[in-house]
C-alpha positions, -999 to 999 in steps of 0.1 A, spaced: -65 -16 -12 -65 23 -12 -99 29 6 -91 5 35 -57 22 39 -72 57 38 -102 48 62 -78 28 88 -48 53 87 -63 85 77 -45 101 108 -11 92 94 -16 91 56 -22 125 41 -25 113 3 -25 82 -16 -17 80 -55 -15 52 -75 9 56 -107 5 29 -133 35 18 -156 33 2 -189 10 -30 -195 -4 -28 -160 26 -28 -141 24 -9 -109 47 -5 -77 34 5 -41 58 27 -23 55 42 12 77 72 21 97 62 -10 102 26 1 88 0 -24 65 -24 -4 49 -43 -36 59 -46 -71 36 -63 -96 67 -65 -120 89 -82 -94 61 -105 -83 49 -111 -118 13 -111 -105 -13 -88 -90 -14 -84 -54 -39 -110 -36 -67 -94 -17 -56 -74 13 -21 -81 5 -8 -45 0 -30 -34 32 -11 -61 51 22 -51 35 14 -13 45 4 -25 81 37 -42 85 58 -14 70 44 11 95 47 -14 124 24 -23 151 27 8 173 4 27 149 -32 23 159 -60 22 133 -82 54 133 -113 50 156 
């Protein structure tokens, strides 16, 4: 998850920090905006789900790093 985002969007992401909560619960926020919550979903994210949500959040006009 983080490695894909940092690789593909290194020109727009200056840092990535995962902060875990109790019992493995975690949230993913971009610029303070919640894009995924394990607590709300009641499950871990599917493979590639957080990356997809991140790409949807930043929009189609932001190209990947080449």
